[in-house]
C-alpha positions in Angstrom: -12.0 -15.4 -4.1 -15.3 -15.0 -5.9 -15.6 -12.5 -8.6 -18.5 -10.7 -6.9 -16.1 -9.7 -4.1 -14.0 -7.8 -6.6 -16.8 -5.8 -8.2 -17.2 -2.1 -7.5 -20.1 -1.5 -5.1 -21.7 2.0 -4.8 -23.8 2.8 -1.7 -26.2 5.7 -2.1 -26.7 8.2 0.8 -28.5 6.9 3.8 -28.5 3.3 2.4 -26.7 0.1 3.4 -25.5 -2.9 1.4 -25.8 -6.4 3.0 -24.7 -9.8 1.8 -25.1 -13.2 3.3 -21.4 -13.9 2.9 -20.3 -10.8 4.8 -20.7 -12.6 8.1 -18.4 -13.5 11.0 -17.9 -17.2 11.3 -17.9 -16.7 15.1 -20.4 -14.3 16.6 -18.8 -11.3 18.2 -15.4 -12.1 16.6 -14.2 -11.3 13.2 -12.6 -8.8 10.8 -13.7 -7.1 7.7 -11.1 -5.8 5.2 -12.1 -3.6 2.3 -11.2 -0.7 0.0 -13.4 2.4 0.0 -13.6 5.5 -2.2 -15.3 8.4 -0.4 -15.0 12.1 0.4 -15.9 11.2 4.0 -18.2 9.1 6.2 -17.2 5.5 5.3 -19.7 3.7 7.5 -19.6 0.1 8.5 -22.4 -1.5 10.6 -22.1 -4.7 12.6 -25.4 -6.3 13.4 -26.9 -9.5 14.8 -29.1 -10.0 11.7 -29.1 -8.8 8.1 -30.6 -5.4 7.4 -32.3 -4.0 4.4 -31.1 -1.7 1.6 -32.9 1.3 3.1 -31.7 0.4 6.6 -30.0 3.2 8.6 -28.2 2.8 11.9 -29.8 5.9 13.4 -33.3 4.3 13.2 -32.2 0.7 14.2 -33.6 -0.4 17.5 -31.8 -3.7 17.6 -28.3 -4.1 19.1 -25.5 -3.0 16.7 -22.1 -1.3 16.4 -21.4 1.5 13.8 -17.9 2.6 12.8 -17.7 5.9 10.8 -14.3 6.6 9.3 -14.0 10.3 8.3 -17.0 11.7 10.1 -17.6 15.5 10.3 -16.3 16.1 6.8 -13.3 13.8 7.2 -12.2 15.2 10.5 -13.3 12.7 13.1 -13.6 9.0 13.8 -16.9 7.9 15.4 -18.1 4.6 17.0 -21.8 4.3 17.9 -23.4 1.6 20.1 -27.1 1.1 19.3 -27.2 4.5 17.7 -25.6 6.3 20.6 -22.2 7.9 20.0 -19.6 6.5 22.4 -16.4 7.5 20.6 -15.8 10.8 18.8 -12.1 11.2 18.1 -10.6 14.2 16.3 -7.7 14.2 13.9 -8.3 10.7 12.4 -9.4 11.8 8.9 -8.6 8.6 7.0 -10.7 9.1 3.8 -9.4 10.2 0.4 -11.6 11.5 -2.5 -9.0 10.9 -5.2 -8.4 7.1 -4.9 -9.5 3.9 -3.2 -8.1 3.5 0.3 -7.7 0.2 2.2 -9.1 -0.3 5.7 -9.8 -3.1 8.1 -12.0 -3.2 11.2 -12.0 -6.1 13.7 -14.2 -6.9 16.6 -13.2 -9.3 19.4 -15.5 -9.6 22.4 -16.2 -5.8 22.3 -12.7 -4.7 21.4 -13.1 -2.7 18.2 -9.8 -2.2 16.3 -9.5 0.0 13.2 -6.5 0.1 10.8 -5.5 1.4 7.5 -3.7 -0.5 4.7 -4.3 -3.6 2.6 -2.9 -6.0 5.2 -5.4 -6.8 8.0 -4.2 -6.7 11.6 -1.3 -4.2 10.7 -1.1 -0.5 10.9 -3.5 -0.1 13.8 -5.0 3.4 14.0 -7.4 3.2 16.9 -8.9 0.8 19.4 -11.8 1.0 21.8 -13.1 -1.5 24.3 -16.8 -1.8 25.1 -17.0 -2.8 28.8 -20.4 -4.2 28.1 -19.7 -6.0 24.8 -22.2 -7.2 22.3 -20.9 -10.7 21.5 -23.8 -11.5 19.1 -23.0 -9.2 16.2 -22.0 -11.1 13.1 -23.4 -9.5 9.9 -21.4 -6.7 8.2 -23.2 -3.8 6.4 -21.6 -1.3 4.1 -23.3 2.0 4.6 -23.0 5.8 3.9 -24.1 9.1 5.3 -25.0 12.0 2.9 -22.7 11.2 0.0 -22.1 8.1 -2.2 -19.4 5.7 -1.0 -17.7 3.1 -3.3 -16.5 -0.3 -1.9 -14.5 -3.1 -3.5 -12.4 -6.1 -2.5 -14.5 -6.7 0.6 -13.5 -9.8 2.7 -14.5 -11.1 6.1 -11.7 -12.8 8.0 -11.8 -15.0 11.1 -9.8 -14.2 14.2 -7.1 -16.5 15.6 -5.1 -16.3 18.8 -2.4 -14.5 16.8 -4.9 -11.8 15.7 -6.1 -11.4 19.3 -2.5 -10.2 20.1 -3.9 -6.8 19.2 -4.8 -6.6 22.9 -1.2 -5.5 23.5 -2.2 -2.1 22.2 -4.9 -1.6 24.8 -4.2 0.5 27.9 -4.8 -2.2 30.5 -4.5 0.2 33.4 -7.8 1.8 32.4 -9.6 -1.5 32.9 -7.4 -3.1 35.6 -9.5 -4.4 38.5 -12.6 -4.6 36.5 -13.3 -8.4 36.8 -9.5 -8.8 36.8 -9.6 -8.2 33.0 -5.9 -7.8 32.6 -5.0 -11.1 34.4 -7.8 -13.0 32.6 -6.7 -11.8 29.2 -3.0 -12.6 29.8 -3.9 -16.1 31.1 -6.1 -16.8 28.1 -4.0 -15.4 25.3 -0.5 -15.7 26.8 2.3 -13.2 27.4 2.3 -10.9 24.4 6.0 -10.1 24.8 7.0 -13.7 24.6 9.1 -14.0 21.4 9.2 -17.6 20.3 11.2 -17.6 17.1 9.9 -18.1 13.6 7.1 -20.3 14.9 5.5 -17.2 16.4 5.0 -15.9 12.8 3.1 -19.1 11.7 -0.2 -18.0 10.2 0.3 -14.6 11.9 -1.2 -11.6 10.1 1.6 -9.4 11.5 4.3 -8.5 8.9 2.8 -10.9 6.3 3.1 -10.0 2.6 1.4 -12.9 0.9 -1.6 -15.1 1.7 -3.0 -18.4 0.5 -6.6 -18.9 -0.6 -7.4 -22.5 0.5 -10.1 -25.0 -0.2 -13.7 -24.4 -1.4 -14.3 -22.3 1.7 -11.6 -19.9 0.4 -9.9 -19.7 3.8 -7.3 -16.9 3.9 -3.9 -18.0 5.4 -1.1 -15.4 5.8 2.6 -16.1 5.2 5.9 -14.3 4.4 7.5 -14.3 1.0 11.1 -14.3 2.1 10.6 -17.3 4.3 8.7 -19.3 1.7 11.2 -18.4 -1.1 14.1 -19.6 1.0 12.7 -23.1 1.4 14.7 -25.8 -0.4 14.0 -25.5 -4.1 10.8 -23.5 -4.0 10.1 -21.6 -7.2 10.2 -18.0 -6.2 8.1 -17.0 -9.2 5.1 -18.4 -7.4 5.5 -15.4 -5.1 5.2 -12.7 -7.8 1.7 -11.8 -6.6 0.2 -11.1 -3.2 -1.9 -14.3 -3.0 -1.6 -17.9 -3.9 -4.9 -19.7 -4.7 -4.8 -23.5 -3.9 -8.5 -24.3 -3.8 -7.8 -28.0 -4.4 -5.9 -28.2 -1.1 -7.6 -28.4 2.3 -6.6 -26.2 5.2 -5.2 -29.0 7.4 -2.8 -30.0 4.7 -1.6 -26.4 4.2 -1.3 -25.9 7.9 0.9 -29.0 8.3 3.0 -27.7 5.3 3.5 -24.2 6.8 4.1 -25.6 10.3 7.0 -27.7 9.0 8.6 -24.6 7.3 8.2 -22.3 10.3 9.0 -24.7 13.1 10.8 -27.7 11.6 8.1 -30.0 13.0 4.6 -30.9 11.9 1.8 -33.5 12.4 -0.6 -34.9 9.9 -3.2 -37.8 9.9 -2.0 -40.7 7.9 -5.0 -40.3 5.5 -3.6 -36.8 4.5 0.0 -37.7 4.3 0.0 -38.2 0.5 -1.7 -34.8 0.1 1.0 -33.2 2.1 3.7 -34.9 0.0 1.9 -33.7 -3.2 1.7 -30.1 -1.9 5.4 -30.3 -1.0 6.3 -31.5 -4.5 4.2 -28.7 -6.0 6.1 -26.0 -4.0 9.6 -27.6 -4.2 9.9 -28.3 -0.5 12.2 -31.3 -1.1 13.0 -31.9 2.5 9.4 -32.4 3.4 8.8 -34.5 0.3 11.6 -36.8 1.5 10.2 -37.1 5.0 6.7 -37.8 3.8 8.0 -40.5 1.4 10.0 -42.2 4.1 7.0 -42.4 6.4 4.8 -43.7 3.5 7.3 -46.4 2.8 7.5 -47.4 6.5 3.7 -47.5 6.6 3.6 -49.8 3.6 6.1 -52.2 5.2 4.5 -52.3 8.6 1.1 -50.7 9.2 1.2 -51.8 12.8 3.9 -49.1 13.5 1.2 -46.5 13.1 -1.8 -45.8 15.3 -4.6 -44.8 13.0 -6.2 -42.7 15.8 -3.1 -40.4 16.1 -1.3 -37.9 13.9 2.0 -38.8 12.3 4.8 -36.6 13.4 7.4 -35.4 11.0 10.6 -33.5 11.9 13.2 -31.7 9.8 16.3 -33.9 10.0 18.5 -31.3 11.8 15.6 -30.0 14.0 16.6 -29.8 17.6 15.0 -28.1 20.7 16.1 -24.5 21.2 14.9 -21.4 23.0 14.2 -18.0 21.6 15.1 -17.4 18.0 18.3 -19.3 18.1 19.7 -20.9 16.1 17.7 -19.6 13.1 17.8 -20.8 10.4 19.3 -24.0 11.8 16.7 -26.7 12.4 14.4 -25.3 9.6 14.1 -26.3 5.9 15.5 -22.8 5.0 18.3 -22.5 2.5 20.8 -20.1 4.1 22.4 -19.3 0.8 19.1 -18.3 -0.7 18.3 -16.2 2.4 21.6 -14.4 2.1 21.0 -13.9 -1.6 17.7 -12.2 -0.9 19.5 -10.0 1.6 22.1 -9.1 -1.0 19.7 -8.4 -3.8 16.9 -7.0 -1.8 14.4 -9.4 -3.4 11.1 -9.5 -1.5 12.3 -6.7 0.7 9.7 -4.6 2.4 11.8 -2.1 4.3 14.8 0.1 3.6 16.9 0.8 6.6 18.9 4.0 6.8 21.1 5.5 9.5 21.0 9.3 10.0 23.9 10.9 8.3 25.0 7.7 6.5 22.1 7.0 4.2 20.8 3.6 3.1 22.4 0.7 4.9 20.2 -2.3 3.9 17.2 -3.3 1.9 15.7 -5.8 4.4 12.7 -7.8 5.4 10.5 -6.9 8.4 9.9 -10.5 9.4 13.6 -11.2 9.6 14.4 -8.0 11.6 11.4 -8.6 13.9 12.4 -12.3 14.3 15.7 -11.4 15.9 14.9 -8.1 17.6 11.8 -7.3 19.7 12.5 -3.5 19.4 12.3 -3.9 15.6 9.2 -6.0 16.0 7.5 -3.4 18.1 8.6 -0.7 15.7 6.8 -2.4 12.8 3.6 -3.3 14.7 3.0 -0.3 17.0 0.6 1.5 14.6 3.0 4.4 14.3 4.6 5.8 11.1 7.2 2.9 11.0 4.4 0.4 10.7 3.1 2.0 7.6 6.3 3.1 5.9 8.6 1.0 3.8 11.6 3.1 5.1 13.0 3.7 8.5 15.8 6.0 9.6 17.7 5.1 12.8 19.2 8.1 14.7 21.0 6.5 17.6 23.3 4.2 15.7 26.9 5.4 15.7 28.6 2.6 13.8 27.2 1.8 10.4 29.8 -0.9 9.9 28.8 -2.7 13.1 25.1 -2.3 12.2 25.7 -4.0 8.8 27.4 -6.9 10.5 24.4 -7.3 12.8 22.0 -7.3 9.9 24.2 -10.0 8.2 24.0 -12.0 11.4 20.2 -12.0 11.2 20.4 -13.7 7.8 23.1 -16.3 8.4 23.4 -16.7 12.1 27.2 -16.2 12.0 29.5 -13.6 13.3 31.7 -12.6 10.4 34.4 -10.1 11.4 37.2 -8.9 9.2 40.7 -9.6 10.6 41.7 -6.0 11.2 43.4 -4.0 14.0 39.9 -2.6 14.9 38.4 -6.0 15.5 38.1 -5.5 19.3 36.5 -2.0 18.8 34.1 -3.4 16.3 33.2 -6.2 18.7 32.5 -3.7 21.5 30.3 -1.7 19.0 28.4 -4.9 18.1 28.0 -5.7 21.8 26.3 -2.3 22.4 24.1 -2.7 19.3 23.1 -6.2 20.4 22.1 -4.8 23.8 20.3 -1.8 22.1 18.3 -4.0 19.8 17.8 -6.9 22.2 19.7 -9.5 20.2 20.7 -11.8 23.0 22.4 -14.5 20.9 24.6 -11.9 19.2 25.4 -10.4 22.6 26.5 -13.8 23.8 28.7 -14.4 20.7 30.3 -11.0 21.1 31.2 -11.7 24.7 32.5 -15.1 23.9 34.7 -13.8 21.1 36.0 -10.9 23.3 36.9 -13.4 26.1 38.7 -15.7 23.6 40.8 -12.8 22.2 41.6 -11.6 25.7 42.7 -15.1 26.7 44.9 -15.3 23.6 46.4 -12.0 24.5 47.3 -13.0 28.0 48.7 -16.3 26.8 51.0 -14.3 24.4 52.2 -12.1 27.3 53.0 -15.0 29.6 54.6 -17.1 27.0 
């Protein structure tokens, strides 16, 4: 990240700041993340071409979007299209005069999404869809109204298919039938409720808490600390900050590295295989180092085994096909003992889970809870208070003991029950919790264990 991006920028009333680097890589699609200090009227302009310092959106006759956070003395949110107000929402006063606040605004083919917080694509506050979208806007201008506005840490991010999952927040019924928008979007971007295990979090900005800055282009790539820290012998001290700068590594190499961690499988051109091995050594991913070195040795012995026009495939030794999230972490280069240690110590945790009337139950990790449970995933990404807060309190959980066992199950994939007279009752409580939180594998394991115990009971009676 260049130093100029970290400087404090003050925009005077009725002016606008433009920079060549504040530009979407793809016209009509991109996201700007920034911090702003203002009493009100944090104003961001999206335009097809650069404007001037004395530019003002009210006088602009060229196509553009304007988003005003904290309009009307911090009481409203406004979106203007070509200078004409199209959205004027009350009750969304997001500005603060006493400190910098973090925001992000994304545009995707006319869908404008606005969120608060330092992690882009999380904590969604508002969305609006332009039914006649301007797909040519690409330059971002930082503007103001009648008071000075301070900006810092401004970054423009590209959109990926994962980012476009923000569509799930749109009320499709409003647009259903209009060019079959709902059907077309679902065909293009997939079923948003399809939960495909840890691989669905690969380079996904949802629930991330660390990002890589890669290559000379300074591409930003999101990841999850608890997952990275649990890999083989990775030095967890590397994750003490919110970003990892590896400008000497190209994006394809990092992508192959992360794909192996999150899915247990990856592909890489033979020409980049040594770079992948070096990156794996650097981060202590010993299982990937071993796989790379074995392939390199085979290549040295017989180059005819490899087709130079195709990618080399690398799989984690115990990787095997499976559906849903099962059997996490089996099949991935994740050290279960380290994962359980983070669960016990709360290291890298980003959410405290409490049960009403029983207090704190666990210091956990949103990505782990969301991995196993779609209700948890929706809770953390629905833009409501749970998405912003680092604490959640569950009201409809009657058995804290069973809930703790379920959380333990998320981290080790095993059903550990104490051998007590209440085991069957505990199993039934777990069964209900598994159903409540949509944990299908735990539901199956509970049913299997109950049937086994019933079978043993009948055998005892008849014998």
